[in-house]
C-alpha positions as a printed Julia matrix, in Angstrom:
130×3 Matrix{Float64}:
   0.0    0.0     0.0
   1.28   3.45   -0.86
   2.33   5.82    1.9
   0.96   8.67   -0.25
  -2.8    8.15   -0.61
  -5.22   9.45   -3.15
  -7.64  11.64   -1.2
 -11.22  12.11   -2.36
 -12.96  15.07   -0.7
 -16.61  16.04   -0.63
 -18.47  18.51    1.53
 -19.65  16.04    4.18
 -17.38  13.03    3.61
 -20.44  10.84    3.55
 -21.29  10.04   -0.08
 -19.3   11.09   -3.18
 -15.88  10.71   -1.57
 -16.87   7.37   -0.02
 -18.11   6.03   -3.36
 -15.01   7.29   -5.19
 -12.51   5.9    -2.67
 -14.27   2.53   -2.58
 -14.25   2.18   -6.36
 -10.71   3.5    -6.69
  -9.44   0.92   -4.19
 -11.22  -1.9    -6.02
  -9.73  -0.83   -9.37
  -6.27  -0.43   -7.82
  -6.55  -3.94   -6.43
  -7.76  -5.34   -9.78
  -4.91  -3.72  -11.71
  -2.24  -4.44   -9.12
  -1.34  -0.77   -8.76
   0.07  -0.07   -5.31
  -2.16   2.88   -4.41
  -4.81   3.42   -1.79
  -7.58   6.0    -1.58
  -9.29   7.56    1.42
 -12.47   9.61    1.73
 -12.58  12.91    3.57
 -15.02  15.76    4.16
 -14.71  19.48    4.85
 -17.58  19.46    7.36
 -18.17  15.76    8.05
 -21.64  14.44    8.71
 -22.16  12.22   11.75
 -22.76   9.17    9.56
 -22.39   7.87    6.04
 -25.09   8.39    3.43
 -27.6    5.55    3.47
 -27.94   5.88   -0.31
 -24.17   5.55   -0.78
 -23.9    2.54    1.53
 -26.84   0.79   -0.12
 -25.4    1.39   -3.6
 -21.92   0.22   -2.63
 -23.22  -2.93   -0.97
 -25.36  -3.68   -4.03
 -22.18  -3.35   -6.12
 -20.27  -5.73   -3.81
 -18.22  -3.03   -2.09
 -17.81  -1.77    1.44
 -17.26   1.88    2.37
 -13.62   2.88    2.88
 -14.45   4.59    6.17
 -17.02   3.65    8.8
 -17.77   7.28    9.62
 -17.04  10.51    7.73
 -13.53  11.82    8.4
 -12.46  15.48    8.37
  -9.82  16.49    5.85
  -6.66  17.61    7.63
  -4.18  20.03    6.06
  -1.33  17.68    6.98
  -2.92  14.97    4.81
  -2.76  17.24    1.78
   1.0   17.6     2.16
   1.51  13.85    1.86
  -1.17  13.01   -0.72
  -0.22  11.67   -4.09
  -3.35  13.23   -5.56
  -6.33  15.15   -4.18
  -9.67  14.97   -5.97
 -12.49  17.18   -4.76
 -16.2   17.28   -5.42
 -16.46  20.69   -3.72
 -14.47  23.9    -3.42
 -11.68  23.77   -0.89
 -10.86  26.78    1.28
  -7.94  28.87    0.0
  -5.58  27.68    2.74
  -6.03  24.08    1.54
  -5.44  25.04   -2.09
  -1.85  26.03   -1.3
  -1.01  22.65    0.22
  -1.48  20.39   -2.81
  -2.38  20.17   -6.45
  -6.15  19.8    -6.5
  -8.21  18.09   -9.2
 -11.88  19.08   -9.18
 -14.63  16.76  -10.44
 -17.52  19.2   -10.63
 -19.87  17.25  -12.89
 -20.93  14.65  -10.3
 -24.54  15.03   -9.1
 -25.48  14.43   -5.47
 -25.63  10.72   -4.61
 -28.9   11.45   -2.79
 -30.47  12.44   -6.13
 -29.54   9.17   -7.79
 -26.79   6.75   -6.89
 -26.55   5.22  -10.36
 -25.93   8.51  -12.16
 -23.33   9.68   -9.63
 -21.74   6.22   -9.66
 -21.44   6.15  -13.46
 -19.68   9.52  -13.59
 -17.36   8.69  -10.68
 -16.4    5.31  -12.17
 -15.69   6.9   -15.58
 -13.46   9.53  -13.92
 -11.65   6.82  -11.95
 -10.91   4.93  -15.16
  -9.29   8.07  -16.62
  -7.33   8.58  -13.4
  -6.14   4.97  -13.42
  -4.86   5.35  -16.98
  -2.92   8.45  -15.92
  -1.43   6.68  -12.89
  -0.47   3.52  -14.79
């Protein structure tokens, strides 16, 4: 496992970042790439999105985190890549190169649509990393 994780960040750390990290880790495992992703939130919810958990379980995956985790500035300094689904505060922007995936709809409005976009983006990311 890589010491420098891929960090997926969404507003509440409860849905988009959880789905993205879970799928990224499965694809990394399938391709044998030695990378690991984590999910983080700017203002973490108390629990994970029920819609995200249900969708992941249906797809044979488990969430990467059991509860939403707050993004720490120190994590940005050691990340291999940071992908956000939301705008990061300016002080975070200076800590790492940030990739923004703005075209992903809320998981709560439809898991399948959000899933399809996230998985397509992960495939592009995997090609870049390989």
